[in-house]
C-alpha positions in Angstrom: 153.6 128.3 83.3 156.4 130.1 81.7 157.7 131.7 84.9 159.1 128.6 86.7 162.3 130.4 87.5 160.5 133.0 89.6 159.1 130.3 92.0 160.7 130.4 95.4 161.4 126.6 95.4 162.5 126.3 91.8 164.1 122.9 91.5 163.4 121.4 88.1 165.2 118.8 86.1 165.1 119.1 82.4 166.3 116.9 79.6 166.4 117.1 75.9 167.6 115.2 72.9 170.1 116.5 70.4 171.2 115.1 67.1 174.6 116.1 65.7 174.4 115.9 61.9 176.9 115.3 59.1 176.6 115.8 55.4 175.6 112.8 53.3 178.5 111.8 51.0 176.3 110.5 48.2 176.7 106.8 48.9 175.6 104.6 51.8 175.7 101.2 49.9 177.2 98.3 51.8 176.6 95.7 54.4 174.9 96.7 57.6 174.2 95.0 60.9 170.7 95.2 62.2 170.7 96.9 65.6 166.9 97.3 66.0 164.0 96.2 63.9 160.6 96.9 65.4 158.8 95.4 62.4 160.6 92.1 63.4 161.5 91.2 59.8 165.1 91.0 60.9 166.8 89.9 64.1 169.4 92.2 65.8 172.8 91.0 64.5 171.5 90.0 61.0 173.6 91.4 58.2 171.7 93.1 55.4 172.5 94.9 52.2 171.7 98.5 51.5 172.1 99.8 47.9 172.3 103.2 46.3 169.2 104.0 44.3 170.1 107.3 42.7 170.8 110.9 43.6 170.7 111.0 47.4 168.6 107.9 47.7 169.1 104.4 49.2 167.1 101.3 48.6 166.1 99.1 51.6 164.4 96.4 49.5 167.0 93.8 50.6 166.2 94.7 54.2 162.3 94.8 54.2 160.8 92.4 53.4 163.0 89.6 54.6 162.9 87.0 51.9 162.0 84.4 54.5 158.7 86.2 55.1 157.8 88.0 51.9 158.7 89.2 48.4 159.5 92.8 47.3 156.8 94.5 45.3 158.3 98.0 44.9 161.6 99.4 46.0 161.6 100.7 49.5 163.4 104.0 48.9 164.8 106.5 51.3 165.3 110.1 50.2 168.2 111.9 51.9 168.9 115.6 52.3 172.6 115.8 51.5 173.2 118.8 53.8 171.9 117.2 57.0 171.5 113.5 56.4 167.8 113.9 57.2 165.8 111.1 55.6 162.2 110.6 54.5 160.5 107.5 53.3 157.6 108.0 50.8 154.3 106.0 50.8 154.8 102.8 48.9 153.6 99.2 48.9 156.9 97.4 49.5 156.2 93.8 50.4 153.9 90.9 49.7 153.8 88.8 52.8 151.3 86.2 51.4 148.3 87.1 53.5 148.8 90.9 53.3 150.6 93.7 51.5 152.9 95.9 53.6 153.1 99.6 52.9 155.1 102.4 54.3 152.7 105.2 55.1 155.4 107.7 56.0 158.8 107.6 57.5 161.7 109.8 58.7 165.0 109.7 60.4 168.7 110.0 59.5 171.3 108.5 57.2 174.7 109.5 58.5 177.7 108.7 56.2 180.2 109.8 58.8 179.1 107.2 61.3 177.6 104.6 59.0 174.3 104.7 60.8 170.8 104.5 59.4 168.0 105.3 61.9 164.5 105.4 60.5 161.0 105.4 62.0 158.5 104.1 59.4 154.7 103.9 59.9 153.6 100.5 58.4 150.2 99.5 57.1 149.4 95.8 56.6 146.4 95.4 54.2 143.5 93.8 55.9 145.2 94.2 59.3 145.4 98.0 59.4 148.0 100.4 60.6 150.7 98.7 62.5 152.2 101.9 63.9 155.6 103.5 63.7 158.4 100.9 63.5 162.0 101.8 64.2 164.8 100.4 62.1 168.5 101.0 63.1 171.3 99.7 60.9 175.1 100.1 61.5 177.5 99.8 58.5 180.0 97.0 58.8 
């Protein structure tokens, strides 16, 4: 109910997440350390390259697919809102893994120039194997 505070024994713990944002500077190119990769193309600690792809875009084609497992088909682009650092990943077939084609179905997160952090959650489809679910990718600029 909405009247929790009126209960005689009101003792409730609440928690919430907050994200402090910083404006995108227009470039996030560089070498990044993989902090988390739920798609498991990369191991935490791996160093990867992120390139700029145009106005408020970065390209993760050198991150996914890992050349040890597949080849890039189309650029895996991330669109960034320059005011907030909010990021979206459009639907694209990005990797040929030999037995299947990997596609991003959708994705969102943040690219923060001020901290050098890229945090994305991308829903992946593997042709023939179906939806693989939402996979988190966290990169930290070196």
